[in-house]
N, C-alpha and C positions, 0 to 999 in steps of 0.2 A: 813167481809164483803164480800165475795164470795162466791158459792159454785155453783159446775158444777157436772154434772153426769156422762157425756160420751161422749168425743171430739175426731173426727178422727183426723190424719195429716193436716197442715194446706192447703197444696195441694196436693193432690196424686198424683200419676203417669201418669196415666190417665185423670187429671184433665188439662181445657183450660189453654193452655199459652198466656198470654197475650199480645199481639203484634204481634200476630202469626209467631211468632220467632222458634226456636230450633235451635240456629246458623245459619252458613252461609247454612248448608244443609236441611233449613226449605220448606218446600214443600207448593207448593200454591193450594188453590182449584179448582176444576172447573165445569159447572153446573149441577147438580145430574141428570135432565130430559130430553130429546128430546125436540129441539125446537119447537117452536107451532107459526108458521109463521102468520096465517091470527089473531089469538086471540091477537099477539102481539103489530102486525102490526094495529087492528084496536085499539087501544090501547093508538097508539104512535099517529093515526091521532086524535083521542080525545083530546091529549095534543095543539093541534092546534084550537080547539072550540074558545076560548077568541079572535081567530084573526078570526075570519066566516067571517067581516066586511070587512076588507083587502083583506081576500083568495075570497067573494065574487066579487067584486069589479075585483080585479087579472084575475079574470075568464072572467068576461064581459071585460073589455079590451083584454084578449086574443083570445075570441071569434072574437070580431071587428078586430083584426090583422088576426086572418084565415082567415074570411071568405072574407078578400080583400085580401088576399095573394092567396085563394084558384079560387077566380073570375077570377086570371091574366092569367094560363094557357086557359081556355075559348076565354078569348079578343084577345091572343095572334094565338089563330086557326084560328081568323077572319083574322087577320092580315094575315095570309099564304095563306087562301082563296082568299083575298085580292091579292096580290100577285101571285099566278095562275091563277087567273081572268084574269089579264092581262096581263102575257103572252098567254094562250090560244085565248085571243081578238086581239091579235096582229099577230096572225096565220092565220085569217080568212079575206077577204076583208070587206072594209065597204058595210052599204047599204043591207045586206042580215039580217034577223032575224035571232034567236039563233034560234026559232022553225023549220024553212026552212034548216041549216046547221044540225042539231040532224036529224030530215027528210031523209039530204042526207046521211047522216054519218051511218042509222041504217042498210042498203041494203049490205052497203060493210065492216063496221064493228061496229055490235052491242055490242060490249064492253066499244069504246070508244065512242059511241050515248048513253049510261048509261052514262059516266062519263059527259060528258058534258049537258046532261040533270039535272043534281042536281047541275051545276056551274050556276052562275049569271054573265056572261059577256056577254059584248056590243062586238059584229064583228066588226073588225079594232080600239079599241080602247086599247092602251097599261097599264102601267101597270100605279095608281094612286099610287102616292107616296105622293102624300097628305094628301090620308086617311090613307095612312098606317103608315108615320109619326105621325099623329093625335091619331091613335089606339098605337102605341106605346108610344106615350109620357101618355099617358092616361094610359097605364100598370106601365110608371116609378113614377108616382103619387101615385097609388094606391100601390106598394111595398113598397115608402118612407112612404105614411099615414102607413101603417102598422107597417114599422119597428119604427115607433115612439111609435104606443100601444104596441107594443112588448118589447121596450126598457119602458117605465111605468109601463107597467106589471111588468117586471122583478126585478123595484126598491121597488113593493109595496110590492111585493111577498117575498124578499130577508129581506127585513125590518120584515114580518110576523116571518119569521122563523128566522129569530134573537131573537126574542122576545121570542119565544117560546121558543127556545135553554137558552135565558138567565134563562125564569121562570123554566125549568125540571132542572138548576144548580144551582138554588136558594134553591128550593125543595131536592133535596137530600143535598145540605147543610144546610137545616134546617133537614132536615130526620138523619143528622148524630148525630146532636146535642140533638136529640130523643132517640136514641138508646143506650139502658144500656151497662155497660161495658162487660156483659159478650158475646153481640155481635161481641165485635173487639178480645176477648180473642179467638174465632175461627175463626178469618176472617187472614190471614196475609197481613201483611202490602201492601204490593208490588199486592198484588190484590185487594184491597179495593181501593189503587188509582188510580189502570189500570181501574177501575169501574167507579169512578168518573172524570178522564181527558181521557184518550183513547177511552173508551165507548162512553161519553158524545160529544167528538169531531168527533168519527163517526157518529154517528146521525144527529150533524151540517152539517156534511159535504156530506151523504145520503140526505138529506131535501132536504139545497143546491140545489143540482146535478142533481136529481130526480124528486122533486114536480113540480117544471116549467117545465120539459119537458115531464112530463108524463100528466099535463095538456093540455099543445098543441099539444102533439100527439091524444089521446084523440080528441080533437077539429077539431084539421087535421082529423082525421079519419072520422068523422060524416060529415066533410063541403064536401073531397073528393068521399067520396058514393053517397052522393048527388048529386054531377056533375055527377059521372059519371051514371048512374040512368036519372040523366036529358039528357045524351046524348045520351048513348044506355045501353037501361036495358040488353038487350041480354048479351053485353061484360062486365059489371057491376056484372051479376050474374055468371059468368066466372071468373072475378076478384076476388072476394070473394071467390070462395073457397082454397085459402089462408089461408084465418082467422083460422079455425078448426085445418090445419095443423101446423099452428103456436103454437097456443092453445095446441096442444098434448104436439110438442114440449118442450116449457115452462113446462109442468106440470112433462114431465117426470125429465127432465132436475133440473126443478127448486128444487127439492124435495131432491132430491140425495145432489147437493150442499148447500140447505140450513145447511144441518147436518153439513158438511163439514166446513163452516164458525162457526156455533157455535162452534165446535171444534179450527178451529182457533182463535178465540176470547180467549174461556178458554184456549188454553195453551200460547197466549200473556200474559193472567193473572199470568199463573204460571211462564214463563218467569221473568216477572217481579218482583213478588215474589223474587226468588230466585236472584237477582241481586242488590237488595233492600238490601237483606238479607247478601249475599255476602261481599258486599261495606260497610255494616254499621259495619261488621264484619271482617274488612279488618286484621287489626293488632292479632286478632285470627286466621286468615287462615296462615300468615305468623310465626306468632313462635309455630304452632303445624305441621309448613307444611305441610298444607291439600289444599296445589295450585292445585298439580295434580288434587286432587277430585273435586274441584271445578270447574275447568276448565272442568273436564268428565261431570259434571253433569251439566252444562249450556252448553256444547256441545250435550247432548241428550235432555233438554229440548229443545234448537235451533232447532234440527234435526226435534223435532217431530211438532215444529210451522212451521219449512219449508216445513216440508209433509201435515202438512193440508192447509197453504198456497196455497201452490201448486196446491195440490189439486182441494179447491175450486174454485179457479179462472182459473186452465182449464177446467173444469166440465163445469160452469159457460159462461166460453168464448166462449164453442160449440155454444151455441145459436145465435149467432147471426152471423157466419158464415151459419150455416144451414139455420137461414133464410133469408138471402141474395142471396141462392142458390135458396129457395121457392122462393122470391121477381123475379127473373132472369125467374126461368121455367115461372110463370106468366106475364113476359115482354114479351116472347117471345110466348104466345098463341096469347094475348092480339094483338099484331105486326103482326101475321098472318092473325086473324078474321076480324081485321080490313083494311090490306089492301086488302082481300079481297071481304070485304062491300065496300070498295071503287071502284074497279074496277068493282062492280057489280054497282053500283049506287047508293046501300042505305045507303050510306054517304060520308058528305065530306070528303075530305082529310085532312081542318082545324080540324074538328072533331075527326080525330083518330088522328094525331099530341096531340091535346089536351086529348084525353082519355089515349092516352101513358103517358105523364106527370102525369097528374092522376094517374095510373098505380104505376108508381114511388114512388108517392106521397103518395100513397096507401098501398103500403109495408113499407118505409118508416117510419111511426110511428112506426109500429109492431118492425122491425130492429132495434128501437130507444128504446122501451121499453124490449124486447128483451136486449140487451144489456147493459142497467141499471139493468136488472136481479143479477147480483154478488154485484153490490152495496145496490141496493134493502135489498137483502137477508143479508150483512155484514153488514147492518143500521139495519136491524130490530133483529138481532142477538144481536147486542151491545144494544138495545134498552131493548131487555130480562133483561138483566146482568142487566140495570140499573132500571130496574122494579122490579126484584128481592129485590135489595137494597133498594128500596123504601116500598115495600110488608114488610119489615122485622119487625119481632117484635118489639115494642117500651117499651119504661118504661111506668112504671104505671101513671097512670094518674098523674098530680099534684094536689094538693092540694089547694085551695088557704088559707086560715090559714097562718098567720106570727105570728114572733116571738116580745120579745119586744123589744124596739128599740138595746139595751144592754144585749148579755146574761149574766149569774152570772158564767153560765159555772158548773152543776151540771147535771152527768153525769149518767145512771144507766140502765146496763142490767137485765133483769127481763125477767127468762124463753126464753132466746133467743135461737132458733132453726136457723140450718143453715147449707146447703151444696151446693158444685160447681153444683154435678151432685144429678139428685134423685136417684140412683144406689148406690151412697159413701155417709155415712152419715159422718158427719164433725164435726157438734156442737150441742149438745142436753142440753137443760135446762142450759144454763149459767148464773152467776148472779152473778153482777159486781157493784160499788159504786164509785163513785170518786167526790168528796166534792169538790167546789169550792177553788180554789186556790190551791190544791192537785197535787202535783208530782207524776205519777203515773208510776213507772216502768214495763214496760214487759220485761221477760229473758228467756231464754231457747233457747234451741238446733233447728238448723234450723229448717222447715217444723215441728213447734212443733204449730202454732197458732197464733202466736202474731200478723202479717199483717192482715190479717184477722179481726182483732177486731176492728181496726182503719179503716179498709177499711167497714165494717158497719157503725160506727160513720158517716161518710163521706156519706154516703146512696150509695156508689158505687155498692153495691150488695140488693134487696131487702133480710127480713129474712122470712125465713118457720115458724115460728113461734115465737110468746113473739113477746117484744117490744123496743125500747132504748128509753128514754128519755131523753130531754136535757131541767132544770129548770123544772123538772116533767111533759112536752110537750112531747107526744109521736111523733118521727121526722118523720114518715110514716104518720103524716097526717098534717106536713108542705112540703113548697114546697122546693125540694132540694138545690136550690140556696136560700132559708131563712136561711138553715142548715148552708150551708157550708159560707155562707156570715161572722160569725162569728168564724169559723176555719181556721188554716194557718197552712199546713205540708210543712216539708219540706224530702223529701225521700231518701235514701240511691242514688237512678238515680236521677242525677242531670236534669233539665231540662231550656234551656235557647234556646232562641229565636234570631232566627240573628237579630240586634242591636244594640245599645252599652248598654254600663255595666251601664248606669242613667237609662236608658230607660226600665231594664230588671230588677233594683231594685224597679222601680216607680211603674211597673206591681204591685205590692201588693197592690198598692193603688195609682188609678190614680190620684186622687183631693190631692195629698200631696205636701205641701211647698219645696220649696229648701233647704231649712234650717231642713226642716223634714229627708230626704232624703239622707244627709248629716250626720244627728246623728245617722241613721238606719248604716250607713255606716261604720261610726266610731264607734260602738257601736259593729259591728262583725267586724273589724279590717278588712273588703277590704277597708276602705280611706289609709291603709297601703300600700298595695300594688297597689294601682290603681295610684299613684304617679311616681311612678316605669317604668307602660308604657307612652309607646310615647303622646298618645294621653288622656290621665288622663282617668276620665268617661268617654267622648267622644270616648274609642276605641270600634270600632265593630265589636262586637263575631261573627263568622261566623257560618257558618249552621251546623258544628261539635261543634265549641264550643272549635277548639284544638288549637287557640293562646294564650290559658289561658289553666293551668293547673287543675288537678280536684280538687286540696282543691280548689284554688280560683274561680271555679265553684263554689262549697259548698258554702262557703262563702258567695259568693252573693246570694245565693239559702234563706241560712239565713238570711241578710239581708231583702231581701224581703218580708220576714215573721216575722221578724220586725217591718218592715214601717206597715204591715195589722194592727196592734195591735187585732189580736182575743182573745175569751171571749174563747177560747178552742187552746192550739195549739198541734201536733202529730209531733214528731218527729222520722222517721224509720231511722234510724242508719245513722243520720243526720253526724256524723263528721267522717265515716268512711274511708272518703279518707282526711283524713285532717291529717298532721306531728302532733307527740307527743308533742312539743313546743306550734303548733296552738291551739292545742284542750286545752290546757289550760288555752291560752287565752279564745278558746270559749266556756270552762266551764263559768269561772265570765259573760262572755254573757249573758251566756244561763240563769246562775240565774236572770242577771236583767232582760230576757227578760221572764221568767215564774212567776215572780212576783206579782199576782192578778189575776193568769189565773189558771185552769185546765189547766194540760201537759199532755198527754200520749207518754213515752220517751222509746223507743223498741233500744237496746242493746245488742251488742255482746259484749263488752268490758265493761268490769263491771267496770273500773273506772268513768266513764260518767254518773253514778246512780247510788254512793255512798249518796250523799246529796238528793235521790228521800222522800219524804213523807211512799208512802209506792211500795212494789216492792212484783209483780205476778211473782212468778215462775212457768211458764208452759212446761210443761211435755207428748209428745204422745197428743196433746190437752188439757190437763187438767190442772186447774191449781191445783196443789200440795202443793207451799208454798206461804204465805203471811205474809209479816212485814218491815220493815228501817233494814238497811243494818248491822249494830248492831245485830239484832235481828237472823237475818236466819243465821251471822255465830256464833252465841251460840247455835244453834238447832242442826246445823253441817248435817244439809239435804242434798237437790238438790242442793241451793244455794251456800251452802259449799261448794260440791262438783266442782261445778262450776267456783268460786273464785281460787281452788286449780289446778285447772286444767291449770289456765290464768296464774298462780302468782307464787304460789309454784315450778310450776315446770321450769319458768324461773328462780328463783332465786337456784332451783336447778345446772341448765348447768352454 
């Protein structure tokens, strides 16, 4: 029935550990390479491509809002000129012309004459409050319309960002479904969860807080520059000297802070992995008295996160005060030069006032962009981690071949080669045949390769060589879902989701009727303990399944498999958590469950597989014996030794 040449241990010491565990002290992974800000940033921008229409509309609205807002200071400068002209005009008697007054003042006070010549005042006429009021009402209207445009722009852009993040989450969820089991073997659960939750949330927050601000700041910068050159090219050239200074500051500090932000999010993933593992293994931590070590390791990881977070925020936080200082120097220079030009009569005071406002507005976008540097760098660092997940190697492409509606259940291993890692040979040239309806038990010491065989049947891993057939069809040529819909699996480690007992049983076949679910529960003795619970089948199982016993959880998983009515049944130490009395009852249920279907039963307790049609004995990865229970005992080989170690020693004791 079978022959095999060389098989290594099922999981060598250096083989990947599923779930990223390693117990309460397992570590999390960090990024292997330094952050590439521009590459990841460009890719993040490409994620926004489906929203280009909404973003274009948002930019147009922002341009209108900024344009109206930028026009405000120039118009307010005109109001200042009207006020000053009224004050000056009231100082001179009516009847005289402006030219006469300027000529008369030229000899006694040339500076005042230059100022008067540049003003459009009427001697003897005071302040025209009506004209000033109209100007102020006009400016108020401009700002109100600008606000409305900004409001609509924010609503449009916010929708585009949220839809983008929605698609990213959906893409990550789909990606996880396409990743091979080997990927999860190498990734700590906490680290993976951190990428899927914390990092995507951080990307969302970054886009939300920076994209709108960046668009507005860039448009404001362009609009202000235009108005500054329109008012005074000389002062505009003085003002833009702050741009290269600002760019230099952002460049120098940005490179340093980006590395720190990368370390910050990697440390966050490590800490999450540690917390998840320590929380899951809390009972073991307490039983073995490792509380102090767990707290100590948490403290070390927390300290690394603190240092990385503090360094990233502090370094990036230097940008804003430095830019504010540069802007203040720019303000002082503009004010001094503008005052001198007013005194010389080459500029109106209203234009100087407007230019000073523009100089403030000019440095404000640079300061805002600089202040967003930490958010941008943090968001891009998170995006890079998400992209690493999205770029991970996927399972081999799914073929389109489908199986017949109901498989017979004949399984054959033909010259199968497999190893978890290329460096260590695991299975080589393995041949096994399981006929339909047979119960094939696999026994042997821990690490013999028992679970690996059923993992290959389920296509959790792809073969290195050979093939496995189901009813003569190579399972590698069939979609994984097609293979698995004919298989039910009950593992030693139970898995229940947060929901009712009824829902957990129905998970095996969602379309099953109520009678079928109850029949499955009765056949597997779930019905017996369910009625002792306050809410019966509607009892909600919490996230850890701590409100029912380990044996009861196992019974529910067996009922789920019973309901699925598969052609092939895999039981991997399925009764290990059940007491001896319940085990006897379950064996009766298992006999009924295995009837008419091929079953692979992995067991350490030999009492559970006495009635198996064929027993395969594995040692050091090789199949060293095969036969039924009585034959193997009579041969007094490896199975006999296992049997004696379990029962003879107990009887002697």
